[in-house]
C-alpha positions, 0 to 999 in steps of 0.5 A: 365812525370811518377813519381818514385812512379807511376813506383813503383805502376805499378811494384807492388814494395815492398821494395826499388826501384832504378831508375838509371838516367844520364845527358849526352850531354844535355839529361836525360837518364834512365839507369835502374829500379830495384825493388831490392837492387841496387849499387846506394844505397851503399852511404846509408851504411855509409851516412844514419842512416838506409841503404837502404838495411836495409830498403828493408829487413824491408819492405819485412818483414813488419817491421818498416823502420827505420830512413833514415836521413843522418849521414853526411852533404855530401856523394858522390859515384863513380863507380870504374873500373879495373885499367891498365892491370897488376896492382895488384887490392889489391895494387890499393885498398890499394891506394884507401882506403888511401884517407881520409873517403873512403869506398869500396863496391866491387862487388866480380867479377874478376878484368879486365881493364875497368870493373866495379868492385864496387864503393867508398863512401866518407862522410864529411862536404864540398861538393867539398872536399867530391867529390874530395876525392871520385874521388881521391880514384876511380882514385887510383883504375884506374878509369878515372876522367871525364873532367870538375871536378876541384880540390878544394884548399887544396885537394891533387890530 
């Protein structure tokens, strides 16, 4: 197996590199390798002392990278997709941001049902509560909840 560090060396990467992976139907899949800021790093905007975007600029400019420690015990992010046809994206975003601790990272593209429009991040202390809150925010925007995720006690659906 090739490590992320080896991939960075082969690519001649300077700055931050992202390797987007998924676990699906018992298989580990590599979806994307980028040597640029990637949406998978959005969680660091709220979740880390120095975001991965700040680190990328610092690396390119040969500046100190800054402290990358987490600011919260738990951080969860979920991709958001366009809601049902005819729904006002502004109303949906308002509903998504009503979830405690939710932060939206829109990609600035037109809202279309089923199209990836951005992602949501939620930070907190309890991993199950954080995970449920980020999914509740994403669902308010029309993103379907994957099968198998359960709601912890005390968290609204």
